[in-house]
N, C-alpha and C positions, 0 to 999 in steps of 0.2 A: 269057794268054787274050785273044782279040780282043774288043773292045767290041761287044755286040749292038746297042746304040743309040748313035749318035754324038752329040756335044755339040750340033751344029747342030739335030738333030732335037728335043732337049730344049728348046732355046731357042725353036724354032718352036712347040712344044706349049705352052710357058708363055705365049707371046704370044697364042695362040689362046684359051687359058683366060681371060686378062685381058680380051680383047675381048668374050668372052661375058658375063663378069661386069659389064663396063662398060655393056653394053646392057640389063642387067636390073636393075630397082630392088631394093634390099635390102628385106627384110621390115620392115614398120613395126608396132611394138607399140602397143597402145592401152590406156589406163588411164582411171580416173575419179577426180575430186577427192573425197578423203575429208574434208578439213578446210581451212578458209580462215581465216587470221589476218592481217588487213591485206593485204599483197601476197604473203605466204608461203602456198604451197599444199602439202598433203600428199596423196600418191597412191601406189598400187602400180603401179610401172612396171618390168616384168621387163627386165633387161639394161640399164637406164639407166646413163649415164656422167656423171661430174661434168663440167660445162661443156656438156652436150648441149642443143641447142635443141629445144624442144617447142612444140606449138600447142594452146592451150586454146580449145575451141569452145563458144560460148554458145548458149542457146536461140534467140537472135535471129540466129544465123548469123555473128556476129563471130568472127574468129580473132585470138587474143591470144597473142603470143610469150611464152614463159617459159623460164628456164634452170635446169637441175638444179644445185643448189649443195651438196648433201650428202645424207646418208642417216641414218635413225633406225631401226635394225633393217631390216625389209623395206620400210619406208616411204621413198619418195623425197621430198626437200624441193626445191621449185621456187620461184623468185622471178619474179614477173611483170615484164616489161620495159615494160609500159604500165599504165594504170589497171585496176583490177579490176572495173569496172562490168559487171554481167551474169554474173559468174562465181559459181557456187553449188556446194553439195555435190552431186556427181553429174555435174558438167560433164565432157565428154569431153576427154581429152588424147591427142594423137597425137605419138609420138616421130619425130624426123627422122633420127636416126642420125648426125648431124654437129654440129660446133660452130658457134658464131655466125660468119658470114662477111659480108664487105662487098665491094663492087666498087670496084676502083681502076683509074685510067687517066688519060690526058691530058684526057679530057672533064670531069674534076673541076675543072680550073683555072678560077678566076673564079666558083666556085659556093659556095653555103652549104648544108650538109647536116646531118642530125641524127646522133645517136650511132650509128645503124645504117647510116649512109652513104646515107640517102634524102634527095633534095633537098627543101628547105623554102623555096626562093626562087621557087616557082611555075612552074618549067620542068622538063621531063624531062631526064634525063642523056643525053648524046649521045657518039658516038665509041666506040672499042673499050675495053671494060672487062673486067677479069679478076677472078674471085673469089679472095679471100684470107682466111684465118682470122685473127681478131684476136688470138688468144692465141699468137703466135709466141714462140719462145725467143730470148734475146739471142744475138748472135754469140759464138763462142768467143774467149776472151781471147788465146790464142796465134794470131799471124798478123794481128792488127789493125795496120794501118799507124800509125806515130807521127804525132802532130799537129805539123806544122812550117810551116804556112801561116797567115798572119794573116787573121782574119775581121773586116773593117771594118764597123762599125755606123753610122758617120756621126755618132756622139755623142762629143764631145771627151773628156769625163771617162772614158769607158769605153775608147776607143781609146788614149788617152794614158797612163792610170794603171792600167788593168785590162784590158790587151790580151787579146783572145780569139783562139782559133785555130779553123780550119775542122775541125769534128768535135768541138769541146769541148762539155761540158754544164755549164751554170752556172745558179745560182738567183738570183732577185731577191726579197729578203726585206723585208717591211715590214708595218706595220699597215694598216688600212683607210683609204682616202682620201688616200694619200701620193704617188700617181702611178705605180703599177705598170702599169696599162693604158695610160696615156699613153706611158710609156717603151717598152712593147712595140710600140705603134703607130709610134713613131719608128724603131725598129729594123726593123720590117716594111717601112716605106717606103724607108729608106735603106741597109739592110743589104745586104752583098755576097753575095746568094744567088740561085740560079736559080728556086727555088720556095719559097714560104712555106706551111707547114701550121700552122694556128692552131686550138687547142682551147680553147673557152670552157666550162669545167666549172663547173656550178652558178652560172652568172652570172645577174644580175637580167635579166628579160625586157626592161626598158627600155634596158639598156645594150648589148644586142646590136647593134641598129641604129646606136646612137651609135658603137660601136667600128668597125663596117664603114664608115660614111659619114664619120666625123670622124677617128678615129685611123688607120684604114687608108687610106681614100680610094680614089677610082676607079682610080688607077694602081697602088696597092698590091694591090687586089683582083684585078687582071688576072693576076697571077702567084701568086695565093694560093688555098688551099682552106680554108674556115672550117667547123669542126665545132662544133655547138652542142648543149649539154644544159643547159637552164635550171634554176634552183633548185626550180621547182615539179614537175619531172619525177621519176619513181621513182629510187631510189638506184642500181639496177642500170644504168639508162641513163647516169647521171652517171659511174659507174665505166667503162662502155664508151666514153665520149667520148674519153678520152686513149688508150685502146687502139686505137680506130679511127683517130685522128689519127696515132699512131705507125705503124700498119700502112700508111696512105697514104704517109707519109714514107718508109718502107722501100721501097715500090714505086718511087718516084721516085729513090731512092738507087741502086736496081738498074739504073735507066736511065742511070746515070753522072752524075746531076745533084748539085749541091751544094744541099742542102735545109736550110732554117731551120725547125725545129719549135719552136713556142711554145705554152705551156700556162698558162692562167690559171683556176684555180690548183690546185696540188698539194694544198693544205690541204683544199679542198672535195672533191677526189677521195678523200682519206683519210677525211674525215667520212662520205662516202657508203659507202665500204668498211666503215667502222665500223658503220653502220646495217645493212649486209648481214650482217656477222659476228654482231652481236647478235641479229638475226632468226633465225638458224639455231642459236643457243645457244652461241656461243663465249664464253669467259670474258673479261670486261673487264680491261684492265691500266691503264697510265698514262692518266689523263684519259678513261677509258672506251674507249680504242682497243683493239681485239682483236689477238691475235698475227698473224692473217692480214694485217692492214694493213702491219705492218713487214716481213712476208715478201714482200708484193706490190710495195712501193716499188722495191727494187733490180731486180726482174724487169722492170718497166716502164722505169725510168730508164736501165738498162744497154743497152737496145735502140738507143739513139742512139749516134752516133760515126762514125768513118771506116771505110770498107770499101775493097776494092781498086778498085771501079768508081765510087764516089761517096762522099758524106758526109752525115751529119745533124748539124748544129750545133743544139743544143737549149738553149732558155732557158725555165726553169720559174719561175713566180712562187709564192711561199710567203706566205700571209696569216698572220702571227704573231698569236696570240690575246693580247689585252691588251698588245701591244707587247713580249711576252716572247720574246726571240730564242733562248731555251734551252728552249722548250716542246718536247714529244716529237717532233712532226712536223718542226719546223724543225731540231732537233738531228739527227734521222735523215737528213733530206734533205741537210743540209750535209755529213754524213759520206760521202755517196755521190757527190756532184757534184764537178766539177773547179774549184770556186771559188764565191764568193758575193758578191753586190752588195747592200749594205744601204742601204735608203732611210730617211732619218731624218725623223720628224715635226717635230723641233726645227728642222732645216734648212729643211723645207718651210714652216714658220711664218714664216720670214724672207723668203718669196717667192723662194727660191733653188731653181730647177729646172734640170735634174733634181736631186732632193734626195738625191744620193748621199753617204753617209758614207764618204769615201775611206779614212780611217784605220782603219776597221773592216771594210773590204772587201778581197777578195783574189782574184786570178786565179792558180791554181796553175801555169799554163803561161806566165805572163808572162816568167820568166827564159829560157825556151826560144824565145820569139817575138821579143822586143825585142833590138835590137843594143846595143852598149856605150854609145853616146851617148844613146840613148833611155832605157836603164836609169838612167844617171847623172842625167839631167834629171828623170825621174820620182821618183827617190830624193831629189833636192834639193827638189822641190816638196812631197813628203810631209814632209820634215824641217821646212820652213818652216811648213807647216800645223800640225804637231804643236807647234812652238815657240810659235806664236801662240795655239793653244788652251790651252796650259799657263799662259800669261800673260794670257789674255783678261779674267779677273775684275779683275786689277790695272789693266789698261789701261782697262777700262770705268769704274772708280771714280776714275780719275786718280791712282792710287797709284804708277804706274810712271813713273820719271823717264827721259827720253830720255838715252841714253849709258851707262846702268847696265849694259846687256848688249848687245854688238854683234849677237848672233844675234837677239835680240828686236827690235832696231832694224831689222834687215834684214827680218824677218818682217812688221813693221808697214808698212814701205815697200812690200813686194811684195803685201800683202793685196788691194788693189783689182785688181791685174793678175791674180793667181791666181783671184779670184772671177769676173772677166770671162772667163777661160779655162774655168772649170768650169760657168758658167751658159750655157744655150742655149735658144732658142725651139723650140717643137715643130715648126715648119716650116722650121727652119734646119738645114743639114747641112754638115759639114766633111770633106774627104777625109782619109784616114789620113796621107798625106804632109804635108799642110798642118798637121794636128794635131801631128805630130812636130816640125815646124819651129817652131811656136808654143811648144811645150814647151821645146825647146832654147834658143830666144831668151829665155824667162823665166829659165831657168837661168843664162844668160850675163849677164843684167841683174843678178842677185844676187851675182855673183862679182867 
């Protein structure tokens, strides 16, 4: 039997229907606030979706964004993305029918924006910008290119002993005040990336300008996008901060660029997500963290990495509570990432910066990225550092006699040279090639 309608006609008809639908707005449902508890709203919203963006309209005419985060029977639960001033029982809620979106494009370079992608540096966004949903899925595991290119940070201790690769995800773990932000600033200035995307999650308001002007600097800002959600802002905005940063980084990756994504810190993100989960009635687990926190972490962290057209090299800081490196968030993040850099308070107390605890840090891709000479030199330096640390107490009290152990003698002799290699000023940078040469020279001195 001959076809009564050919395939081309069907395709033309489908295109015509899509054009008509695109030109007509979808129906917007309206509801009203039934209950307000802090920033949590309850309302009847027919057809509402989890993650849908809604607008709460106050009597003063203010429009406050809120996101649907769950349901309780026929009642929708929404969390405000801003303060709740002016919202009351009976306030009108208008559904948008879409998820939270931000605008991404070349015009973001050199700019400072909030967690919803709106500029906070006093200037309007310019250039071509395209809308993108912030809740994108991670790329599929199969088909990701292998990481085989060195990412040079300009920091000797990292490039020499914890070599990173383009597209790698690594965490910087430390307690408060040990140098995480300063280390991030050094990598942002001297790292081998086309674009920096920096998320400051739950940061102190005072430190935002300090990071931009001191740690990042004018040159670093030119090729950077800074996304800010300070500690005084609602929990939902702090959660969106890293999502927005990752979405912007994905845009530049699709343009074929090598992007450096940095977030300070994942711990504050987890704390914000915990607040959101507890608000909607999730049961608390370890240290009060809700199950959704541990489900969210891999979904966000797995979005970085290499793609066929570009890459996202990601560096996430983790603020360990009470200097406990096995607390729940640190343990979960360490299991997801491709390595961890530990910053030690003891090392920092000796005025040794960057205060990297080399012996407890690891880059899982180091064996794939470093050549044979580099690996041997790095292994030799680690052995010398471990030997000295094991005998340090005896050396300090004068109980060790020179000549008792040739390996300890060698470690004591090389200690000043190794410390000189590991220490570095915040405005000092060393190329990857020079770092490898210095490392191999130290190895040869000890043999």
